[in-house]
TORBA-934696 format. One line per 3 residues: number of its first residue (from 1); their letters; for each residue x, y, z of N, C-alpha, C. Coordinates in nm, 2 decimals, padded with zeros to 4 digits. Each point is the difference from the previous one (the first is absolute). Layout:
<recs>
NUM	a	X/Y/Z/X/Y/Z/X/Y/Z  ...
</recs>
This chain:
<recs>
1	mvd	00.08/-00.13/00.00/-00.07/00.15/00.01/00.07/00.07/00.01  00.01/00.15/-00.11/00.07/00.12/00.02/-00.09/00.06/00.08  00.14/00.10/00.08/-00.03/00.05/00.14/-00.01/00.14/-00.07
4	lrq	00.01/00.08/00.05/00.03/00.17/-00.03/00.12/00.06/00.05  00.07/-00.10/00.05/00.14/00.04/00.05/00.10/-00.03/-00.19  -00.08/-00.14/00.00/00.04/-00.03/-00.16/-00.06/00.10/-00.15
7	mry	-00.09/00.05/00.07/-00.05/00.07/-00.09/00.06/00.19/00.00  00.05/-00.02/00.07/00.05/00.17/00.05/00.14/00.00/-00.08  00.05/-00.10/00.05/00.14/-00.05/-00.10/00.00/00.02/-00.15
10	fva	-00.10/-00.07/-00.03/-00.02/-00.04/-00.15/-00.03/00.19/-00.03  -00.14/00.04/00.04/00.05/00.15/-00.02/00.13/00.11/-00.01  00.03/-00.06/00.09/00.16/00.05/-00.01/00.07/-00.01/-00.11
13	vae	00.02/-00.15/-00.03/00.08/-00.03/-00.13/-00.11/00.06/-00.12  -00.07/-00.01/-00.03/-00.08/00.05/-00.13/00.03/00.09/00.00  -00.03/00.10/00.12/00.05/00.13/-00.06/00.18/00.07/-00.02
16	erh	00.04/-00.01/00.07/00.11/-00.02/-00.01/00.08/-00.04/-00.10  -00.06/-00.13/-00.08/00.09/-00.09/-00.11/00.08/-00.04/-00.01  00.07/00.01/00.19/00.11/-00.07/00.00/00.04/00.00/00.18
19	fgr	00.07/-00.12/00.00/-00.03/-00.09/00.10/00.12/00.13/00.16  00.08/00.04/-00.07/00.11/00.10/00.10/-00.09/00.08/00.04  -00.06/00.07/-00.09/-00.03/00.10/00.00/-00.22/00.01/00.17
22	aae	-00.02/-00.12/-00.07/-00.11/-00.02/00.07/00.05/-00.05/00.14  00.11/-00.07/00.03/00.07/-00.04/00.13/-00.01/00.11/00.08  00.08/00.10/-00.05/00.00/00.11/00.06/-00.11/00.09/00.09
25	rlh	-00.15/-00.03/-00.11/-00.12/00.06/-00.01/-00.01/-00.02/00.12  -00.01/-00.14/00.04/-00.05/-00.10/00.09/00.10/-00.02/00.09  00.11/00.06/00.04/00.10/-00.01/00.05/00.02/-00.13/00.11
28	maq	00.07/-00.10/-00.10/-00.04/-00.11/00.03/00.22/-00.04/-00.12  00.01/-00.10/00.03/00.12/-00.08/-00.10/-00.07/-00.05/-00.16  00.01/-00.01/-00.06/-00.01/-00.02/-00.12/00.01/-00.21/-00.03
31	ppl	00.06/-00.03/00.06/-00.02/-00.14/-00.04/-00.15/-00.05/00.07  -00.06/00.03/00.11/-00.07/-00.07/00.11/-00.15/00.10/-00.13  00.03/00.13/-00.05/-00.10/00.02/-00.04/-00.02/-00.07/-00.19
34	sqq	00.14/-00.02/-00.03/-00.06/-00.12/-00.13/-00.05/-00.17/00.06  00.05/-00.01/00.12/-00.04/-00.14/00.01/-00.17/00.04/00.05  -00.09/00.10/00.02/-00.12/00.00/00.03/-00.06/00.00/-00.11
37	ikq	00.04/00.05/-00.13/-00.04/00.02/-00.12/-00.01/-00.13/-00.03  00.09/-00.08/00.03/00.03/-00.12/-00.09/-00.15/-00.08/00.05  00.01/-00.01/00.13/-00.10/-00.05/00.05/-00.14/00.03/-00.05
40	lea	00.00/00.16/00.02/-00.14/00.05/-00.01/-00.06/-00.08/-00.18  00.13/-00.03/-00.06/00.02/-00.03/-00.15/-00.05/-00.12/-00.02  00.02/-00.15/00.12/-00.04/-00.12/-00.01/-00.10/00.01/00.07
43	tlg	-00.02/00.06/00.09/-00.15/00.00/00.02/-00.10/00.02/-00.09  00.01/00.11/-00.05/-00.08/00.02/-00.13/00.01/-00.06/-00.14  00.07/-00.10/00.00/00.03/-00.10/-00.09/-00.01/00.09/-00.19
46	tql	00.10/00.12/00.07/00.02/00.07/-00.13/00.14/00.08/00.02  00.08/00.04/-00.08/00.06/00.09/-00.04/-00.02/00.15/00.00  00.02/00.08/00.08/-00.05/00.14/00.03/00.09/00.09/-00.08
49	fer	00.10/00.00/-00.01/00.13/00.10/-00.03/00.10/-00.12/-00.11  00.04/00.13/-00.12/00.09/-00.09/-00.07/00.12/00.05/00.02  00.11/-00.06/00.04/00.11/00.09/00.07/00.10/-00.03/-00.12
52	ttr	00.11/00.17/00.03/00.13/00.00/-00.07/00.07/00.05/00.07  00.12/00.03/-00.02/00.13/00.03/00.08/-00.03/00.11/00.03  -00.09/00.09/-00.07/00.01/00.19/00.05/-00.13/00.02/00.05
55	rvd	-00.14/-00.07/-00.04/-00.08/00.03/00.05/-00.10/-00.16/00.01  -00.15/00.09/00.06/-00.10/-00.13/00.00/-00.10/00.03/-00.08  -00.07/-00.05/-00.09/-00.12/00.03/-00.02/-00.14/-00.10/00.00
58	ltd	-00.13/00.07/00.01/-00.07/-00.10/00.04/-00.08/-00.06/-00.09  -00.02/-00.14/-00.03/-00.11/-00.06/-00.05/-00.15/00.04/-00.06  -00.07/-00.07/-00.05/-00.11/00.05/00.03/-00.07/-00.05/00.14
61	agq	00.01/-00.12/00.01/-00.02/-00.05/00.17/00.05/00.14/00.10  00.13/00.02/-00.05/00.01/00.10/00.13/-00.01/00.12/-00.03  -00.08/00.04/-00.10/-00.09/00.14/-00.04/-00.12/00.00/00.09
64	lml	-00.08/-00.14/-00.02/-00.11/-00.01/00.08/00.02/00.04/00.15  00.11/-00.11/00.04/00.01/00.01/00.10/00.06/00.17/00.07  00.03/00.04/-00.08/00.03/00.13/00.07/-00.12/00.11/00.01
67	era	-00.07/-00.06/-00.09/-00.18/00.12/00.01/00.00/-00.05/00.10  -00.04/-00.13/00.04/-00.06/-00.06/00.09/00.05/00.06/00.12  00.09/-00.05/00.05/00.05/00.02/00.14/00.05/00.14/-00.01
70	rqi	00.01/00.11/-00.05/-00.02/00.13/00.07/-00.15/00.03/00.03  -00.09/-00.04/-00.08/-00.15/00.01/00.08/00.01/-00.09/00.11  00.04/-00.12/00.06/-00.01/-00.05/00.09/00.10/00.04/00.09
73	lad	00.09/00.06/-00.03/00.05/00.10/00.09/-00.07/00.11/00.07  -00.05/00.06/-00.08/-00.07/00.13/00.01/-00.11/00.01/00.11  -00.05/-00.14/-00.05/-00.13/00.01/00.06/00.02/-00.10/00.18
76	vea	00.11/-00.04/00.02/00.07/-00.08/00.12/00.00/00.17/00.05  00.06/00.10/-00.05/00.05/00.11/00.06/-00.12/00.06/00.02  -00.09/00.04/-00.04/-00.13/00.07/-00.02/-00.08/-00.05/00.14
79	ltk	00.02/-00.16/-00.01/-00.11/-00.07/00.10/00.10/00.04/00.14  00.10/-00.01/-00.01/00.10/00.01/00.15/-00.08/00.15/00.05  00.05/00.08/-00.10/00.00/00.13/00.07/-00.15/00.03/00.06
82	dvr	-00.16/-00.05/-00.15/-00.14/00.02/00.08/-00.04/-00.12/00.13  00.07/-00.06/00.04/00.01/-00.08/00.14/00.02/00.04/00.09  00.15/00.10/-00.01/00.05/00.04/00.09/-00.06/00.13/00.07
85	evg	-00.08/00.09/-00.11/-00.05/00.11/00.02/-00.15/-00.04/00.06  -00.07/-00.07/-00.02/-00.14/-00.09/00.06/00.08/-00.02/00.19  00.07/-00.09/-00.04/00.10/-00.06/00.15/00.03/00.14/00.10
88	aga	00.03/00.09/-00.09/00.04/00.15/00.11/-00.10/00.07/00.00  -00.15/-00.02/-00.03/-00.15/00.05/00.02/-00.08/00.02/-00.08  00.05/00.04/-00.14/-00.07/00.04/-00.11/-00.13/-00.12/00.00
91	agv	-00.12/00.10/-00.06/-00.11/-00.08/-00.02/00.00/-00.06/-00.12  00.09/-00.04/-00.09/-00.01/-00.05/-00.12/00.09/00.09/-00.06  00.02/-00.05/-00.15/00.07/00.01/-00.09/-00.05/00.00/-00.12
94	lrv	-00.01/00.11/-00.07/-00.09/-00.02/-00.17/00.14/00.06/-00.14  -00.03/-00.09/-00.02/00.11/00.04/-00.16/-00.10/00.05/-00.13  00.08/00.09/-00.01/-00.13/00.12/-00.08/00.09/00.00/-00.13
97	gfv	-00.05/00.00/-00.12/00.05/00.03/-00.14/-00.15/00.12/-00.05  00.12/00.06/-00.07/-00.04/00.17/-00.05/00.00/-00.05/-00.14  -00.07/00.06/-00.14/00.02/00.00/-00.10/00.06/00.18/-00.02
100	gsa	00.04/00.03/-00.09/00.09/00.07/-00.02/-00.06/00.17/00.03  -00.10/00.03/-00.06/-00.05/00.18/00.01/-00.08/-00.06/00.19  -00.02/-00.07/00.01/-00.05/00.01/00.11/00.08/00.02/00.14
103	tyr	00.14/-00.08/-00.05/00.09/00.03/00.08/00.05/00.15/00.04  -00.04/00.10/-00.08/00.04/00.15/00.05/-00.16/00.06/00.01  -00.12/-00.07/-00.01/-00.11/00.05/00.02/-00.07/-00.05/00.16
106	vmp	-00.09/-00.15/-00.02/-00.03/-00.05/00.08/00.11/-00.04/00.13  00.07/-00.04/-00.06/00.06/-00.09/00.12/00.07/00.08/00.12  00.03/00.14/-00.02/00.04/00.04/00.13/-00.09/00.06/00.07
109	avv	-00.15/00.00/-00.03/-00.10/00.02/00.04/-00.08/-00.12/00.07  00.02/-00.14/-00.05/-00.02/-00.12/00.07/00.09/-00.03/00.10  00.16/00.06/00.00/00.05/-00.05/00.11/00.01/00.10/00.10
112	qla	00.00/00.14/-00.02/-00.07/00.07/00.11/-00.11/-00.05/00.05  -00.11/-00.07/-00.01/-00.13/-00.01/00.05/00.08/-00.16/00.06  00.07/-00.06/-00.01/00.01/-00.12/00.05/00.09/00.01/00.13
115	rre	00.05/00.12/00.01/00.12/00.05/00.09/-00.08/00.04/00.10  -00.13/00.04/-00.01/-00.02/00.11/00.07/-00.15/-00.09/00.09  -00.04/-00.06/-00.10/-00.19/-00.09/00.04/00.11/-00.18/00.02
118	lpg	00.11/-00.03/-00.08/00.02/-00.15/00.03/00.15/00.03/00.09  00.00/00.01/00.15/00.17/00.03/-00.01/00.08/-00.07/00.04  -00.05/-00.12/00.03/00.01/-00.15/-00.02/00.06/-00.06/-00.06
121	vrl	00.00/00.07/-00.15/-00.03/-00.11/-00.09/00.15/00.03/-00.11  00.05/-00.04/-00.04/00.17/00.02/-00.05/-00.10/00.00/-00.15  00.07/00.06/-00.05/-00.03/-00.02/-00.19/00.11/00.01/-00.05
124	hvv	00.02/-00.10/-00.06/00.11/00.00/-00.09/-00.04/00.05/-00.15  00.09/00.04/-00.07/-00.12/00.08/-00.05/00.13/00.02/-00.15  -00.06/-00.02/-00.11/00.11/-00.05/-00.15/-00.09/00.12/-00.09
127	gem	00.05/00.08/-00.04/-00.07/00.14/-00.11/00.08/-00.08/-00.11  -00.05/00.10/-00.13/00.02/00.02/-00.10/00.00/-00.14/-00.07  -00.08/-00.09/-00.02/00.02/-00.12/-00.04/-00.14/-00.04/-00.12
130	ltp	00.03/-00.12/-00.08/-00.09/00.01/-00.11/-00.12/-00.07/00.02  -00.11/-00.04/-00.03/-00.09/-00.05/00.01/00.04/-00.19/-00.02  00.06/-00.01/-00.10/00.03/-00.14/-00.06/00.10/-00.06/00.19
133	qie	00.08/00.09/00.02/00.12/-00.03/00.11/-00.10/00.00/00.13  -00.07/00.12/00.05/-00.13/00.01/00.12/-00.06/-00.17/-00.02  -00.01/-00.06/-00.11/-00.13/-00.08/-00.04/00.10/-00.16/00.09
136	qgl	00.16/00.05/-00.10/00.07/-00.14/00.06/00.01/00.03/00.16  00.00/00.11/00.06/00.08/-00.02/00.14/-00.12/-00.07/00.04  -00.11/00.06/00.01/-00.13/-00.02/00.05/-00.01/-00.17/00.00
139	len	-00.02/-00.06/-00.14/00.00/-00.14/-00.03/00.11/-00.10/00.08  00.12/00.10/00.00/00.10/-00.09/00.06/00.04/-00.02/00.13  -00.14/00.11/00.11/00.04/00.04/00.10/00.06/00.06/00.08
142	rld	00.08/00.10/-00.11/00.11/00.12/00.03/-00.04/00.11/00.05  -00.15/00.01/-00.06/-00.14/00.15/00.06/-00.05/-00.07/00.03  -00.07/00.08/00.13/-00.13/-00.05/00.06/-00.14/00.08/-00.07
145	vav	00.05/00.11/-00.05/-00.10/00.06/-00.07/00.06/00.10/-00.07  -00.07/00.08/-00.11/00.06/00.11/-00.07/-00.12/00.09/-00.06  00.05/00.13/-00.08/-00.06/00.06/-00.09/00.03/-00.01/-00.09
148	lrp	-00.07/-00.05/-00.11/00.04/-00.01/-00.13/-00.10/00.08/-00.13  00.03/-00.06/-00.07/-00.05/00.04/-00.14/-00.07/-00.06/-00.06  -00.11/-00.03/00.00/-00.05/-00.15/-00.04/00.01/00.02/-00.16
151	pvq	-00.03/-00.11/-00.09/-00.06/-00.11/00.03/00.12/-00.09/00.07  -00.05/-00.10/00.06/00.13/-00.12/00.02/-00.02/-00.14/-00.04  00.08/-00.06/-00.03/-00.03/-00.13/-00.09/-00.04/-00.11/00.07
154	sse	00.04/-00.02/00.17/-00.05/-00.11/00.07/-00.12/00.02/00.07  -00.06/-00.11/-00.02/-00.17/-00.01/00.08/00.01/-00.01/00.11  00.14/-00.05/00.11/00.06/-00.01/00.10/00.02/00.17/00.11
157	lsl	-00.03/00.10/-00.10/00.00/00.11/00.07/-00.09/00.06/00.02  -00.09/00.05/00.12/-00.12/00.05/-00.02/00.06/00.20/00.02  -00.10/00.05/-00.06/00.02/00.17/-00.01/-00.12/00.06/00.05
160	dal	00.08/00.12/00.07/-00.17/00.05/00.04/00.02/00.19/-00.09  -00.06/00.03/-00.08/00.03/00.14/-00.06/00.03/00.07/00.10  00.06/00.11/-00.04/00.03/00.13/00.06/00.00/00.14/-00.04
163	egd	00.00/00.02/-00.15/-00.02/00.07/-00.10/00.06/-00.02/-00.07  -00.08/00.10/-00.13/00.06/00.03/-00.17/00.11/00.14/00.02  00.09/-00.05/-00.07/00.09/00.10/-00.03/-00.05/00.06/-00.17
166	slv	00.00/00.09/-00.03/00.04/00.06/-00.17/00.14/00.01/-00.03  00.03/-00.08/-00.11/00.13/00.08/-00.07/00.03/00.14/-00.02  00.13/00.02/00.02/-00.01/00.18/-00.05/00.12/-00.09/-00.09
169	val	00.08/00.14/-00.08/00.13/00.03/-00.06/00.07/00.07/00.06  00.13/-00.11/00.01/00.11/00.09/00.04/00.09/00.03/-00.11  00.05/00.13/00.04/00.06/00.05/-00.14/00.12/00.11/00.08
172	pah	00.11/-00.01/-00.14/00.14/00.06/00.07/-00.09/00.18/-00.01  00.09/00.06/00.08/-00.05/00.15/00.03/00.00/00.07/-00.15  00.09/-00.04/-00.05/00.04/00.06/-00.14/-00.15/-00.03/-00.15
175	hrl	-00.03/-00.14/00.04/-00.10/-00.04/-00.12/-00.09/00.09/-00.02  -00.02/-00.04/-00.15/-00.11/00.11/-00.04/-00.15/00.05/00.07  00.01/-00.17/00.04/-00.17/-00.01/00.04/00.03/00.03/00.17
178	ata	00.08/00.07/00.03/00.04/00.03/00.17/-00.12/00.10/00.05  00.01/00.09/-00.10/-00.07/00.10/00.07/-00.14/00.06/-00.09  -00.05/-00.10/-00.07/-00.12/00.04/-00.10/-00.13/-00.06/00.07
181	ggp	-00.07/00.08/-00.04/-00.18/-00.02/00.08/-00.04/-00.09/-00.03  -00.08/-00.04/00.14/-00.09/-00.11/-00.01/00.06/-00.17/00.00  -00.08/-00.06/-00.01/00.03/-00.16/00.01/00.06/-00.01/-00.15
184	vpl	00.06/-00.13/00.03/00.07/-00.02/-00.12/-00.01/-00.12/-00.06  -00.05/-00.02/-00.17/-00.08/-00.08/-00.05/00.13/-00.15/-00.03  -00.03/-00.11/00.05/00.07/-00.07/-00.01/00.09/-00.03/-00.11
187	ael	-00.04/-00.03/-00.11/00.02/00.03/-00.15/00.10/00.08/00.00  00.04/00.14/00.05/00.12/00.07/-00.02/00.06/-00.01/00.04  00.01/-00.14/00.09/00.16/-00.05/00.07/00.07/-00.10/-00.13
190	age	-00.09/-00.03/-00.10/00.07/-00.10/-00.12/00.08/00.08/-00.02  00.17/-00.11/-00.02/00.10/00.10/-00.10/00.09/00.02/00.14  -00.04/00.00/00.13/00.08/00.01/00.11/00.09/-00.07/00.01
193	dfv	00.13/00.01/00.10/00.05/-00.06/00.08/-00.06/-00.04/00.14  -00.02/-00.15/00.02/-00.09/-00.02/00.12/00.12/-00.02/00.11  00.02/00.00/00.16/00.03/-00.10/00.09/-00.13/-00.03/00.07
196	syp	00.07/-00.15/00.03/-00.12/-00.09/00.03/00.03/-00.08/00.16  -00.08/00.00/00.06/00.00/-00.16/00.10/00.04/-00.10/-00.12  00.03/-00.12/00.10/00.03/-00.10/-00.10/-00.12/-00.07/-00.09
199	qgs	-00.05/-00.07/-00.09/-00.06/-00.09/-00.06/-00.03/-00.12/00.11  -00.13/00.00/00.04/-00.06/-00.08/00.09/-00.06/00.07/00.13  00.05/00.15/-00.01/-00.09/00.02/00.13/-00.10/00.09/-00.05
202	ava	-00.07/00.01/00.12/-00.15/00.09/-00.05/00.02/00.08/-00.03  00.05/00.11/00.01/00.02/00.13/-00.04/-00.01/-00.01/-00.17  00.12/-00.10/-00.02/00.11/-00.01/-00.14/-00.10/-00.06/-00.12
205	tit	-00.09/-00.10/00.08/-00.12/-00.09/-00.09/-00.12/00.12/-00.03  -00.04/00.11/00.12/-00.13/00.05/-00.02/00.09/00.08/-00.13  00.11/00.06/00.06/00.05/00.12/-00.15/-00.03/-00.06/-00.12
208	sea	00.08/-00.11/00.02/00.02/-00.03/-00.16/-00.13/-00.05/-00.08  -00.13/-00.03/00.11/-00.10/-00.03/-00.08/-00.11/00.13/-00.05  00.06/00.10/00.07/-00.08/00.17/00.01/00.07/00.03/-00.14
211	crq	00.14/00.01/-00.01/00.05/00.01/-00.15/-00.03/-00.02/-00.10  00.01/-00.15/-00.01/-00.08/-00.10/-00.09/-00.15/00.05/-00.02  -00.07/00.03/00.08/-00.19/00.04/-00.06/00.05/00.15/-00.05
214	agf	00.10/00.07/00.04/00.01/00.19/-00.07/00.07/-00.03/-00.10  00.05/-00.12/-00.07/00.01/-00.05/-00.10/00.19/-00.01/-00.03  00.05/-00.01/00.10/00.17/00.02/00.03/00.06/-00.11/00.06
217	rpr	00.11/-00.05/-00.02/00.08/-00.06/00.06/00.12/00.08/00.09  -00.03/-00.01/00.14/00.11/00.09/00.06/00.18/-00.03/-00.03  00.08/00.05/-00.01/00.09/00.01/-00.06/00.13/00.01/00.15
220	vvq	-00.03/-00.11/00.03/00.12/-00.03/00.17/00.11/00.00/-00.07  00.12/00.12/00.09/00.11/-00.02/-00.03/00.10/-00.02/00.16  -00.10/-00.02/00.09/00.06/-00.04/00.11/-00.13/-00.01/00.12
223	eat	00.05/-00.15/00.03/-00.09/00.00/00.15/00.05/00.02/00.15  -00.08/00.01/00.08/00.08/-00.02/00.12/-00.13/-00.06/00.11  00.10/-00.06/00.08/-00.11/-00.03/00.11/-00.07/00.07/00.10
226	ets	00.10/00.10/00.04/-00.03/00.11/00.13/-00.05/00.13/-00.08  -00.13/00.01/00.07/-00.07/00.14/-00.07/00.12/00.11/00.03  00.06/00.04/00.12/00.09/00.13/-00.02/00.11/-00.06/-00.09
229	tll	00.02/-00.11/-00.03/00.08/00.03/-00.12/-00.05/-00.01/-00.19  -00.14/-00.07/00.07/-00.01/00.08/-00.12/-00.01/00.16/-00.07  -00.08/00.02/00.14/00.03/00.15/-00.02/00.07/00.09/-00.04
232	afv	00.12/-00.07/00.08/00.15/00.08/-00.04/00.03/-00.02/-00.13  -00.03/-00.11/-00.07/00.00/-00.01/-00.13/-00.03/00.12/-00.09  -00.16/00.02/00.02/-00.06/00.12/-00.05/00.01/00.09/00.04
235	gag	00.09/00.09/00.11/00.04/00.11/00.01/00.13/-00.01/-00.07  00.03/-00.07/-00.02/00.18/-00.02/-00.11/-00.06/00.04/-00.14  -00.12/-00.01/-00.01/-00.02/00.02/-00.14/00.00/-00.14/-00.11
238	mgl	00.01/-00.14/00.06/00.00/-00.10/-00.04/-00.13/-00.02/-00.10  -00.13/00.00/00.06/-00.12/00.02/-00.06/-00.12/00.01/00.11  -00.07/-00.03/-00.05/-00.14/-00.01/00.08/-00.02/-00.05/00.09
241	alv	-00.11/-00.03/00.06/-00.08/-00.12/00.06/-00.11/00.02/00.07  -00.09/-00.11/-00.01/-00.15/00.00/00.07/00.01/-00.04/00.14  -00.04/00.06/00.09/00.03/-00.03/00.14/-00.12/00.01/00.08
244	pdg	-00.03/-00.09/00.11/-00.11/00.06/00.06/-00.03/00.11/00.05  -00.08/00.10/00.04/00.00/00.10/00.03/00.03/00.06/00.17  00.04/-00.12/00.08/00.04/00.00/00.11/00.17/-00.01/00.00
247	arr	00.10/-00.01/-00.08/00.11/00.01/-00.06/00.02/00.11/00.02  -00.05/00.08/-00.03/00.05/00.16/00.00/00.09/00.02/00.13  00.03/-00.06/00.11/00.06/00.05/00.13/00.15/-00.07/-00.02
250	aaa	00.03/-00.12/-00.08/00.08/-00.07/-00.05/00.13/00.08/-00.07  -00.03/00.11/-00.09/00.13/00.08/-00.08/00.06/00.12/00.10  00.13/00.01/-00.03/00.04/00.08/00.05/00.08/00.08/-00.13
253	spi	00.02/-00.05/-00.08/00.00/00.05/-00.15/-00.08/00.12/-00.03  00.03/00.11/-00.07/-00.12/00.10/-00.07/-00.11/-00.08/-00.10  -00.11/-00.06/00.05/-00.07/-00.03/-00.13/-00.15/00.03/-00.02
256	ayr	-00.12/00.05/-00.07/-00.08/00.03/-00.05/-00.07/-00.11/00.01  -00.15/00.01/00.02/-00.14/-00.11/00.07/-00.06/00.03/-00.10  -00.05/-00.06/-00.10/-00.10/00.07/-00.03/-00.15/-00.15/-00.03
259	ele	-00.12/00.03/00.00/-00.10/-00.05/00.01/00.00/-00.08/-00.13  -00.12/-00.11/-00.01/00.02/-00.09/-00.13/-00.14/00.03/-00.03  -00.05/00.01/-00.15/-00.18/00.00/00.00/00.02/-00.14/-00.01
262	sap	-00.12/-00.05/00.10/-00.06/-00.10/-00.03/00.11/-00.12/00.08  00.04/00.07/00.11/00.12/-00.02/00.06/-00.06/-00.15/00.08  00.08/-00.07/-00.09/00.07/-00.20/00.10/-00.05/00.04/00.15
265	evg	-00.03/-00.12/00.05/-00.01/00.00/00.14/00.06/-00.15/00.03  00.07/00.03/00.13/00.08/-00.08/00.02/-00.03/-00.06/00.13  -00.02/-00.13/00.09/-00.08/-00.02/00.11/00.13/00.00/00.11
268	lai	-00.11/00.03/00.14/00.12/-00.03/00.11/-00.04/-00.14/00.12  00.04/-00.07/00.01/-00.08/-00.08/00.07/00.08/-00.08/00.11  -00.03/-00.02/00.11/00.07/-00.07/00.10/-00.02/-00.14/-00.02
271	awk	00.13/-00.12/-00.02/-00.03/-00.15/-00.02/00.10/-00.04/00.12  -00.07/-00.11/00.01/00.07/-00.11/00.09/-00.07/-00.14/-00.02  00.13/-00.12/00.03/-00.06/-00.12/-00.04/-00.11/-00.08/00.03
274	hgs	-00.07/-00.04/-00.06/-00.15/-00.09/00.03/00.01/-00.07/00.15  -00.05/00.02/00.10/00.00/-00.09/00.08/00.09/00.08/00.11  00.07/00.09/-00.01/00.11/00.04/00.10/-00.07/-00.02/00.15
277	rsg	00.08/-00.03/00.09/-00.03/00.01/00.12/00.06/00.13/00.09  00.04/00.06/-00.07/00.04/00.09/00.09/-00.08/00.12/00.08  -00.02/00.03/00.10/-00.13/00.06/00.04/00.07/00.15/00.01
280	lip	00.11/00.04/-00.06/00.04/00.14/-00.02/-00.08/00.05/-00.17  -00.03/-00.07/-00.04/-00.05/00.02/-00.19/-00.12/00.15/00.02  -00.09/-00.11/00.08/-00.17/00.08/00.00/00.05/00.17/00.09
283	pfr	00.12/00.01/00.08/00.00/00.16/00.03/00.08/00.09/-00.12  00.09/-00.07/-00.05/00.08/00.05/-00.10/-00.11/00.04/-00.10  -00.10/-00.11/-00.04/-00.09/00.05/-00.09/-00.06/00.13/00.05
286	ala	-00.05/-00.01/00.11/-00.06/00.15/00.02/00.08/00.14/-00.02  00.13/-00.03/00.12/00.08/00.08/-00.06/00.01/00.05/-00.13  00.05/-00.07/-00.10/00.00/00.05/-00.10/-00.09/00.04/-00.10
289	hra	-00.14/-00.06/00.06/-00.08/00.09/-00.04/-00.04/00.14/00.02  00.04/00.02/00.13/-00.01/00.15/00.04/00.10/00.08/-00.01  00.13/-00.06/-00.07/00.11/00.10/-00.02/-00.01/00.04/-00.17
292	vge	-00.09/-00.12/-00.05/-00.03/00.06/-00.15/-00.06/00.14/-00.01  -00.13/-00.02/00.09/-00.07/00.07/00.02/00.09/00.16/00.08  00.08/-00.01/00.07/00.04/00.16/00.03/00.08/00.02/-00.08
295	vrh	00.09/-00.10/-00.12/00.05/00.05/-00.10/-00.07/00.08/-00.10  -00.13/-00.07/00.00/-00.10/00.07/-00.12/-00.05/00.12/00.01  -00.08/00.01/00.14/-00.04/00.12/00.04/00.03/00.07/00.09
298	gqp	00.14/-00.03/00.06/00.10/00.08/00.10/-00.11/00.03/00.16  -00.10/-00.10/00.01/-00.04/-00.05/00.09/-00.03/-00.11/00.08  00.07/-00.03/00.16/-00.02/-00.06/00.05/-00.12/-00.07/00.01
301	slv	-00.04/-00.14/-00.01/-00.11/-00.10/00.01/00.03/-00.10/00.06  -00.13/-00.03/00.12/00.04/-00.11/00.07/00.00/-00.13/-00.04  00.12/-00.07/00.08/-00.01/-00.18/-00.03/-00.12/-00.05/00.02
304	hpp	-00.02/-00.11/-00.12/-00.14/-00.06/00.02/00.06/-00.12/-00.07  -00.09/-00.11/00.01/00.03/-00.14/-00.05/-00.05/00.01/-00.15  00.04/-00.02/-00.13/-00.05/-00.05/-00.09/-00.11/00.01/-00.05
307	spd	-00.08/00.04/-00.08/-00.16/00.04/-00.02/00.03/-00.17/-00.08  -00.15/-00.05/00.01/-00.02/-00.11/-00.06/00.04/-00.06/-00.12  00.01/00.17/-00.13/00.05/-00.06/-00.09/00.15/00.04/00.00
310	qqe	00.07/00.02/00.03/00.14/-00.02/00.05/00.05/-00.13/00.03  -00.11/-00.09/00.06/00.05/-00.13/00.05/00.13/-00.05/-00.10  00.02/-00.14/00.09/00.16/00.00/-00.10/-00.10/-00.13/-00.10
313	rp	00.09/-00.02/-00.15/-00.06/-00.03/-00.10/00.09/-00.11/-00.01  -00.05/-00.11/-00.02/00.09/-00.17/-00.02/00.06/00.04/-00.14
</recs>
C-alpha cells in the first residue's frame, strides 16, 4: 500500500526531476530516497520514472501519479487544517468557491456577513474560478458550496438561483465606441478583436451564441481564466470583452463599459453536491441571497430561509 511519506518523496523527485535536488529539498540523503522510490514502483507494479545520468523524466504512469498525488496531499493538508480549526473551537469549516466576476461583487459581501453572523464558522474561500473548475471541485468534494454561472453539466449538483446579470462590453479607453451614446448593437462588434474567458465557460458560451445570432463569429485573440487578467488585456488595448456587469469592480486599468442592445444575460446561482450533509449550506444560502440583495439595492435585508421556489433542485 502506498503511504503519504512515499507520496511526498515521489512528488519531490517528480518536480525536481533530479534525485539529488529532491533529497536536498526533503533534507535527507539520496540513497534512502532512491530506495523509497524503488519500493513505490514495486508496490505499484510499474515504472514511474525514466532515469538518465543527468535527470529523471516521468513515464505516462508517473504523470498520472503526480497529478493524483498532488491532489491527495492537498486534500490531506486541508483536512488536517479543518480538523484542527474545529478542535480549536470553530463551529465548522465551509469551503466556498466563487466564479470570476462574483469574486469582486458578491464574495466580499458574503464574507462580511458570514464573519458577523456566523462567527464560529471558518470560510475557506477560493475566488476567480470558472464554472467547470467549480463543478469539478464540488464533485470531488474539494468544495462544499459555490457561487457559479449556470449551466452545469452534472446532475449530481443542486442549484439555487441568485440573480441574472446582463453582459456589457468592456472597451479600451481609446476605442471608437468608448464615448458613443446609447447601447451598442452587438453586430457593431463584428470584425473586432475579442479577449475572452476560455471555451466551455458560461460567459464564453453565451457570448459565442449571442454573436452567432448577431451574424458573426467573435475573433478571439487571447483567453484569460481570471476576470482581472481579462480586463487587464482590455485595458492594454488587446481587444474588447463581453463580461457580466458585476465585473466592473475587477478592473484597475482605464476601461470604458457600454451597455448592449438586447443584452444577453448570465445567471448566478449557489451550487452544492446533491445530498450533502453539511449543516452550513442552508445558512450560507440565506446569507448569499441577502448579500446579493444588498449589493443590488444598497440596502440591508433580513436573513431568511430560501422560499419554496428556491429549494434545492436535484
